[in-house]
Phi, psi and omega in degrees: 000122180282130181272144175294149179284169179296126185235127185296320179295319177296322180294317178295319179297319180294319179294320178297317179298316181296317181295315183285330173294334178295346179275348189304311184302321179294314180298316181297320180292339178277005177239063182294142178087354179273138175286159178303320180292326177293317177299314181295319180300312178297318180298312182288324179296316177298318180296317179296315180297326179294327184273343182302316179302325178297319181291325180287324182282316184268100182294326180294320178295318180296321180293316179295322179294316179301320179291320182292328182295343179276353181257133180295339186301312184291329177292316178295323181294328183283338186295313178295330177293316178297316179300321179296318177296317181298310183292321180295316179296318178297320180297321179298333180272351184249341184220163180303144184303312184298317182291320177297317179299318179298315180292328178295334181279006176281005181304326177302327179293324176293323178297316177301318179296318179297317179298321179294319182294325181262013174062040173267146182293141176243114184285150184298319181294323176300314180297317179296315178299320179295320179296317179298314181295320179294321176298323177297319177298318179297322178297320179297331182278349185308313180303322180289321183284339185268000180286155181270358182288142178285132180280127182283163177297327178296318179294318179298318177299322177297320177300314182295322178295321178296318177296319178295321177297320177297320179296319179292322176297320178297320177298317177299314180298314182297315181296314180296323179296318178297315179297324178295317179295330177274359178060035177234013182286140174292163180292154185302313184295330178292315180296316182296314182296314182294320178299314180293319180295309180294322178296321179294321180294312181295320180294319178296318179297317179294322178295320180294315186278328187254331183244350177057039175048058184276009187258004187306317182284350183266356181275107177227187183299320180295317180297322179295318179296319179296318179295323177297316178295318180294319183285322184269303186285329186244011176229291183299307184299307182291322182294318178294314180298318183289324176297320175297316182297319181299328181276355183235353183238156170303143190298321181292320178294319181300322179275329180295328180298335178297341178295345175282346185302319178301327179296315178292320181298317179294322178299311180293321180294326179292330179278311187273326184247004179059036176262103186278129181291155181265177176297327178300327180297317179296317180293319178295324180297322179298316179294321179298312180296321178298313179298318180294324178295321177297315180294318180295321180294321178296319181293320181289335180272353183294000000 
């Protein structure tokens, strides 16, 4: 499978996705008392409503979407993305934001595993860059791992959900990358719209059957503003940007850039939640950037 070359537009799109995804934990924490399905339903509904004007105005996009909806491929492609959102949102409500974000960035390791399973070559520089970046993530986690507090079962479950979300995101990236190389991948906006639409329907059904719509009294002006930010800034924008990036960047680089997400998450949390980063965060950030530079250099030299 031939990998796409380093593309500046794809790189900018990936960085934009990583930065805006870093806001998710803050938005979710600003919705106390909401079930995961309620958060997802509001998030996906806002995202779907945001994209509807584009479909009504652009007739060519609407025509292509109508045609794509008749193919099972795009429906299957959206399922791992929806699963990643479901598990990730639930994890943010069960474990600390920073730790969930860090575990979510392990998706590059799953990509390496997928490549190994299907016998695709893994370059030495890619592996070294991945190890350095992963070591940086581990350094950032040192303050959390060194505490004397006992980790609850709920927190452990959040960790496992975050890892599962990373695995599903990697599956989506790997599958979309393969389809792109075969020149049969659907357009980015089609995948994003169907994922948000199907995600909103499934989330609403789960909220009705499992939570009995317990959020009615929690919907106020502040909650609406948070949902708008969550749906637009942390769902439509990053998902669309990342889908574009996956189709324009080498697969390992596209997932490795997600290792920057903890840096953005800590930055936003320090501003919005007054969570000040430690010295370990600075040292880990240096290793993450070093690893990403190695991977980017390998991709540009391909």
